[in-house]
N, C-alpha and C positions, 0 to 999 in steps of 0.2 A: 958552100956549106952555111955561111952566115945568112945568105938570102933564104935558104931552105929553113933554117932555124927561126928566122923572123916570120916566115910564112906560117910555120907550124904554130909559133906563138900567137900570131894573129888569128889563125883558125881556132886554136884552143881558147883564146880570149872571146872570140865570137861564139864558140860553142858554150863557153861558161856563161856569157851574158844571156844567150838563148835559154840555157838551162835555168838560170836564175829567174828569167822572166816566166818561163813555163812553170817553175816551182812556185813562184810568187802567185801566178794566176791560179794554179791548182790549189795552193794553200787558201787563197781567198775564196775559191769556189767551195772547197771542203769546209772552210769556216762558215761561209754563208749557209751551206747545206746543213752543217751541224747546228748552227744557230736557229735555222728555220725548223729543223727537226725538234730541237729542244723547245722552241716556242710552241710548236704544234703539240708536243707532248705535255707541256705545261698547261696550254689552253685546254687540252683534252682532260688532263687531271683535274683542272679547276672546274671545267664544265661537269665532269663526273661527280666531283665533290659537291658542287652546287646542286646537281640533280638529286644525289643521295640525301643531301641535307634537306632539300625541299620535300623529298619523299618522306624522310623521317619526321620533319615538322608537320607534314600533312597527316602522317600516321598518328603523331602525337595529338594533333588537333582533333582528328577523328575520335581517337581514344578518349580525349578530354570531353568532346561533345557527347559521346556515348555515356561516359561516366556522369556528365551533368544530367543527361536525359534519364539515366537509371536512378540517379540520386533524386531528381525531381519526381520520378514515378514513385520511388520509395517514400519520399516525404509526403506525396499526395496520399499514398496508402496509409502512412502513419497518421496523417491528418484526418483521413476518413475514419480510421479505426478509433482515433481519439474522439472525434465527433460522435461516432456511433456509441462509444463507451459512455460519453457524457450524456447522450440522448437516453441510453438505457438507464443510466444512473438517475437522470431526471424523471424518467418514466417510473422507475422503481420508487423514487422518493415521492412522486405524485400518487402512486398507488398506495404507498404506506400512509401518505397524508389523507387520502380518501378513506382508507381503512380506519385510520385514527379518528377522522371526523365521524365516520359511521359508528365507530365504537363509542365516541363521545355522545353522538346523538342517541345511540342505544342506551347508554348509561343515563343520559338526561331523560329519555322517555321512561326508562325503568324507575328513575328517581321520581318523575312526575306521577307515574302510575302508583308508586308506593305512597307518594304524598296524597294523591287522590284517595287511595285506599285508607290512608290514615285519617284523612278528612271525613271520608264516608263512615269509618269506624267511630270517629269522634262524634259525627252527627247521629250515628246510630246509638252511641252511648248517651248522647244528650237526649235523644228521643226516648231511649229506655228510662233515663233518669226522670224525664218529664212524665213518662207513663207511670213510673213508680210514684212520682210526686202526686200525680193525679189520683192514683189508687190510694195513696196515703191520705190525700184530701178527702177522697170518698169515704175512707175508713173513719176519718175524724168526723165527717158529716154524719156518717152512720152512727158513730159513737155518741155524737150530740143528739141525733134523733133518738137513739136508744136511751140516752140520759133523760131526754124530755119525756119519752115514753115511761121511763122508770119513775120519773117525778110524777107523771100523771098517774102511773100505777100506784105509786106510793100514796098519792093523795086519795086515789080511789080506794086503796086498801085502808088508808086511815079512816076514810069516810065509811067504808063498808064493814071494816072489822075493827072492833074496839078491843079485842082481847090481846093480851101480851104475846100469846103464842103465834097469832097471825102476823103480828108486826115483826117478830123474830124471823119467821120463815121468809117474809118479804125482804127483810134486810139481808138475809143470807143469799137469797137469789140475786139481789141487786149487787152485792159484793162480788158474787161469782161472775156475774156478767161484766162488771167493771174490770175484774182481773183478766178475764178472757180477752176483752177488747184491748187492754193495755199490752198484754203479751203479744197479741197479733200485730199491734202497731210497732212495738220494739223489734219484733222479728223482721217486719218489712223494712224498717229503717236500717237494720244491720245488713240485710241482703243488698239493699240499694247502695250503701256505702262500699261494700265489698266489690260489687259489680263496677262501680265507678273507679275504684282503685285499680282493678284489673285492667280496665280499658285504658286508664292513664298510663299504667306500666307498659302495656303493649305498644301504645303510641310512642312513648319515649324510646323503647328499644328499637323500633323501626326507624325512628329519626336518627338515632346514633348509628345504626347500621348503614343507612343511606349516606350519612356524612363520611363514615370511614371508607365506604366503597368509592365515593367521589374523590377523596384524598388519594386513595391508592391509584385510581385511574389517572389522576393528574401527575403523580410521581412517575407512573409508567410512561406517560406521554413525554415528560421531560427527558427521561432516559433514552427513549427512542429518538427524539430530536437530537440529543447529544451524539448518539451513535451515528445517525445519518450525517450530521455535520462533520464528524471526525473522519468517516469513510470518504466523504466527498473531498475533504482537505487532503487526505493521504493520496487519493487518486489524482487530484490536480497536481500535487507535488511530484508524484512519479512521472506524470506526463511532461511536466515542465523540465524535470531533470533529464529525461530521455531526449527531449527536443534540444536542450542545451548541449548535451554530450554529442549528439549527432551534428549540430551546427559547428561545434569545436572541431570535430573530426573533418568536416567539409572544409573549414578554414585552413586546417593544417595541410590537407591534401592540396588545396589551391596554392598555399605558400610553397610547398615542396615542388609542385609542378612548375610554378613560376621561377623558382630557383634553378631547376633543371634546364628550363628553356633559356634563362639568362646565361647559364654556364655553357650551354651548347652554342649560343650566339657568340659569346666571348671566344670560345674555342675555334669557331668557324672564322671569326675575324683574325685571330692570331695565326691560324693556319694559312689564311690568305696572305697575311703580311709576311709570314716566314717564307712562303712559296715565292712571293714577289722579291724578297731580299735575296733568296737563293738564286733566283733567275738572274737578277741584276749582277750578283757576284760572279756567276758563270759567264755572263756576257762580258764583264770586265776582264775576267781571266782570259777569255778567248781573244779579246781585243789586244790585251797586253802581249799574249803569246804571238799574235800575228804581227805585232809591231817589232818584236825582237826575235827574228828567225835564228834557228840553230846553225851555227857556223862550224863546219868541219874541214879538215885538210885531207885531200885524197890525192896521193902521188905528187905532193908538193903543190897542188892546186887548191886554192881556197874555194869551198863549196858553200854558198850562202842559201841553198834551197831550204826552205822552212818545212819541218815535219809537222803534221797535224798535232794539235794539242792532245787529243785522245790517244794517239800513237805514243807520244812521249809519256803520258800518264800510265799506259799499260806497260811500257818498258820499265818504268820506275817500279811498278808492282812486281814485275818478273824479277827484278834485282832484290826487292825487299822481302819477298815471300819464297819459301822453299818449294821444290817440286812437289806436286800433288795438290791436295785439297785443304784449304784453310777456311774455317768458318768463324765469323764474328757476329756479335749481336749488339745493337745500339738501341736504347730506349729513350724516348723524349716524351714531353707532355702531349704531343700530337700524334705520334706513331711509334711502332716498334719495327726495326729494320734488321733483317737477317742478311749478312753480307758474306758471300762465298767467293774466294779467289782460287782459281784452278790454274796452276803453272805446269805447262807440258811442253817439253822441247825448247825451253827458254822463252816461251811466249805465255803471257798471262791473259786470262779472261775473267771478268768481274760480273758476278750475278748478284741481284738484289731482290729481296722479297719485302715489300713495305706494306704493313698492315696499319691503316689509319684508324683513329679512335672512333670515327663515325661509321665504320664498317667496311669501307672499300679496301681491297687488296690489290697491289700493283706488282707485276713481275718485270724485271729488266735484265738485259744482257748488254754490258758496256754502255749503260744508260739509254738503251733503246728498248721499247716495249716488246715483250714476248708473251706467249700464252703460258698458263699454269702447267700444261702438259710438257711444253718445251723446257720449262724451268726444272721440272722434276726429272725429266729424262737426262738432261745435260749436267745436272749436279749430283747424280747418283754416285 
């Protein structure tokens, strides 16, 4: 009996040791497989995140390039429009300047024409005065001739007629002739003076009218120049204000785009760091779990076979959560995770839907990747 008991004990001890070795080997294999799967999943997630980040950066760069090209085209169009407006304004100003100069030339020509007309009128008046003067001189010469003739006639009469009656008649004729000659001379003098005054008056009126017209044209020219200068200054101010506002808008867009790119880069770096930290933490947990196997007693025999860490984790979930479906949500600065625990028949299954900020969505069952369709079907 004792020998049989010792034999059974030895057999049980050998079986126990063999079971321990098998369990240890299996645990190590499962740990290595789990570690490898997690590393592969982490690499895949990191590669997918990098790919999506690169695609997003490329899309952002393309959008920025297109925006810069569109902005450059718009600025070129605005510059062309500004130059065209300035050219048209300069052409209009030049046309107005030509018109103004033509008007000035016309006014000058008219003034010269009026001046020539006044000079011609003055010359005509002077000629007329000279003619009147010559006629008056002729009249005076004629009067002198008549006076001499009268004197000769008087002498002749005195010589021929001695009677008083003849002398009286001759005196009366002489007086009548003198009166007629004097009246004619006075009439000619008055007419000449009146004509000269009229010519002088008309010449003065034309001169005053030409000076007034010239002053009016000068005032009009000053007003036109002021108006052109004011319009040009207003147009220039509007163009400069528009260009400054557009440049400020471009600078603001550039600053916003740079800030977004910096934020994305910081988020990417933080996500990579968090993923690395999470990976290291899981590896440490696996290592610690493999170093401290779960010890149980089965029929008085100590069983040191280690259970896989994931199996222990799921058993804990089955104890912690009730039968059925339990849903939890976790929000971080990098992602939003929906966690669903389904307990059925005392066994737990954990599902995760992880939506990263950069756009990628990952679906997992017990930390192993599954498709979106599997996730939806199994968590209904």
